[in-house]
ZAMARGU-4260 file (C-alpha; in steps of 0.2 Angstrom, whole numbers, plus 5000, padded with zeros to 4 digits):
<rodrens>
0) 5000/5000/5000 | 5008/5016/4995 | 5003/5035/4997 | 5013/5051/4998 | 5018/5052/5016
5) 5014/5035/5023 | 5004/5042/5038 | 4986/5041/5034 | 4980/5032/5018 | 4992/5018/5016
10) 4994/5014/5034 | 4975/5013/5035 | 4974/5001/5021 | 4988/4991/5028 | 4979/4990/5045
15) 4963/4985/5038 | 4970/4972/5026 | 4981/4965/5040 | 4966/4962/5052 | 4956/4954/5038
20) 4971/4942/5034 | 4972/4938/5053 | 4954/4935/5055 | 4954/4923/5040 | 4970/4914/5047
25) 4981/4919/5033 | 4995/4928/5042 | 5007/4914/5036 | 5002/4916/5018 | 5000/4934/5015
30) 5012/4949/5020 | 5006/4967/5020 | 5016/4983/5022 | 5014/5001/5018 | 5026/5015/5012
35) 5026/5032/5005 | 5033/5040/4989 | 5041/5054/4999 | 5053/5056/5013 | 5041/5068/5023
40) 5037/5057/5038 | 5050/5043/5039 | 5050/5035/5056 | 5034/5044/5062 | 5018/5034/5067
45) 5002/5037/5057 | 4992/5053/5060 | 4983/5052/5076 | 4966/5055/5067 | 4970/5040/5057
50) 4974/5030/5072 | 4958/5035/5081 | 4946/5032/5067 | 4954/5015/5064 | 4953/5010/5082
55) 4935/5014/5083 | 4932/5000/5070 | 4944/4988/5078 | 4960/4991/5067 | 4977/4994/5075
60) 4988/5007/5066 | 4999/5013/5081 | 5012/5000/5078 | 5017/5006/5061 | 5031/5018/5056
65) 5032/5028/5040 | 5045/5023/5028 | 5049/5027/5010 | 5045/5014/4996 | 5061/5005/4990
70) 5067/4996/4975 | 5067/4980/4985 | 5048/4982/4988 | 5046/4978/4969 | 5055/4962/4971
75) 5048/4957/4989 | 5029/4960/4985 | 5018/4954/4972 | 5006/4969/4973 | 5011/4987/4975
80) 4995/4997/4976 | 4994/5016/4975 | 4982/5026/4983 | 4980/5039/4969 | 4986/5043/4951
85) 5001/5053/4957 | 5007/5039/4968 | 5005/5027/4954 | 5015/5038/4942 | 5029/5038/4954
90) 5029/5020/4957 | 5029/5016/4938 | 5044/5027/4937 | 5053/5018/4951 | 5048/5000/4946
95) 5063/4990/4940 | 5062/4983/4922 | 5063/4965/4928 | 5051/4967/4943 | 5035/4956/4941
100) 5026/4966/4954 | 5008/4971/4950 | 5008/4990/4951 | 4991/4998/4950 | 4978/5008/4959
105) 4972/5001/4976 | 4954/5005/4972 | 4955/4994/4956 | 4950/4981/4969 | 4935/4990/4974
110) 4916/4991/4971 | 4917/5010/4971 | 4917/5021/4956 | 4931/5031/4964 | 4949/5027/4957
115) 4959/5037/4970 | 4958/5037/4989 | 4956/5055/4993 | 4969/5063/5004 | 4960/5067/5021
120) 4972/5082/5023 | 4963/5091/5009 | 4944/5092/5010 | 4933/5084/5022 | 4942/5086/5039
125) 4939/5073/5052 | 4926/5064/5040 | 4940/5062/5027 | 4948/5049/5038 | 4932/5040/5039
130) 4930/5040/5020 | 4948/5033/5019 | 4942/5019/5030 | 4926/5016/5020 | 4936/5014/5004
135) 4949/5004/5012 | 4937/4991/5019 | 4928/4989/5003 | 4944/4987/4993 | 4953/4976/5005
140) 4938/4964/5005 | 4938/4963/4986 | 4957/4961/4986 | 4957/4948/4999 | 4944/4938/4990
145) 4956/4938/4975 | 4971/4933/4985 | 4962/4919/4993 | 4957/4912/4976 | 4975/4913/4971
150) 4981/4904/4986 | 4968/4891/4984 | 4973/4888/4966 | 4992/4887/4971 | 4987/4874/4985
155) 4978/4863/4972 | 4993/4863/4961 | 5004/4857/4975
</rodrens>
């Protein structure tokens, strides 16, 4: 999960997907992480408003620390999911030629018509953090369904 600063949108998506993975008993099969395209907040915890909104829904974000996306991410992860078009553009520029990582918009795995997760710092105030959670829950449910299907197919082949 990748956004600009790695303190609100991507850690929220990370926390939501992590809990869904744990609830389905898939922690040993699926690894999730988040990063930012900038260096603005490296080492900081997610925004306190993100932590509070997520905690109200049972998600834990306060154990995450912002980091910048690295070239190794393109080799370590199968999916690199951008929160918006600007993040996607930066990721496509960084992606090594030999990487097989699927780099695309996070909301491509969503039932929503939105294609970008809006940055809560610009617009809806406190409600913006709730909107991020709404979008993350929907996209993570859809993504996890696809990941589970892929895992099932892999296990059938083995």
